[in-house]
C-alpha positions in Angstrom: 2.3 38.0 15.8 5.3 36.7 14.0 8.5 38.5 12.7 7.9 38.9 9.1 10.2 36.3 7.3 14.0 37.1 6.6 15.6 38.2 3.3 18.6 36.3 2.3 21.6 38.4 0.6 23.5 36.2 -1.6 26.9 37.0 -3.2 28.2 34.5 -6.1 31.4 35.1 -5.8 34.4 37.2 -3.3 34.2 40.3 -6.0 30.2 40.8 -5.3 30.9 40.5 -1.5 30.9 44.3 -0.7 28.2 45.0 -2.6 26.4 42.2 -0.7 27.2 43.5 2.6 26.1 47.4 1.4 22.9 45.5 0.5 22.4 43.6 3.8 23.3 47.5 5.6 20.7 48.9 3.3 17.9 45.9 4.1 18.7 46.0 8.1 18.4 49.9 8.1 14.8 49.8 6.3 13.9 47.6 9.1 14.0 44.4 7.6 15.7 40.8 8.8 18.5 40.5 6.4 21.1 38.0 6.4 23.7 36.6 4.1 25.0 33.1 3.2 28.8 33.0 2.5 29.8 29.3 2.7 29.4 27.0 -1.1 28.2 27.1 -4.3 25.2 29.0 -5.3 22.8 26.2 -5.0 23.8 25.8 -1.6 23.1 29.2 -0.6 19.9 28.9 -2.1 19.2 25.9 0.0 20.4 27.4 2.6 17.7 30.0 2.0 14.9 28.1 1.7 16.0 26.2 4.8 16.1 29.5 7.2 12.4 30.5 5.7 13.6 33.1 3.9 10.7 35.1 1.9 13.4 36.4 -0.7 16.7 36.1 -1.8 19.1 38.5 -3.8 21.5 37.1 -5.9 24.6 39.3 -6.4 27.2 37.9 -9.5 29.9 39.7 -11.4 27.5 40.5 -14.0 25.0 41.6 -11.6 27.8 44.3 -10.3 28.8 45.2 -13.5 25.3 46.6 -14.7 24.7 48.1 -10.7 21.7 45.5 -9.9 21.1 42.3 -7.9 19.1 39.5 -8.6 15.8 39.4 -6.5 14.1 36.1 -6.2 10.4 35.3 -4.4 11.4 32.2 -3.1 7.5 31.2 -3.0 6.5 32.0 -6.3 10.3 31.8 -8.0 9.7 35.0 -9.6 12.9 36.5 -10.4 14.0 40.4 -11.4 17.0 42.5 -11.8 16.7 45.3 -9.5 19.3 48.7 -9.2 21.2 48.0 -5.9 19.7 51.5 -4.3 16.5 49.8 -4.6 16.5 46.6 -3.1 15.1 47.4 0.5 12.5 49.6 -1.7 11.5 46.5 -3.4 11.6 43.8 -0.6 9.5 46.5 1.5 
């Protein structure tokens, strides 16, 4: 049996990094494999998420942070939706 694909957590800017670390810890606490992409612009971080075989990307930008949400993107289908930060792990289980 193979492990489930990881979830990539992608802070868009420095302001979102603290929230992204909190989401990352929440995902791991919920038993999900998760990693955070630090380097490069958003496009490069998304490419890295795809290369690692991630099943979803959790994208947090300044506007998302102000609204208390993260953009959760299914990398297989391209579907994306705003999810409250506290509910990201539940959405990805």
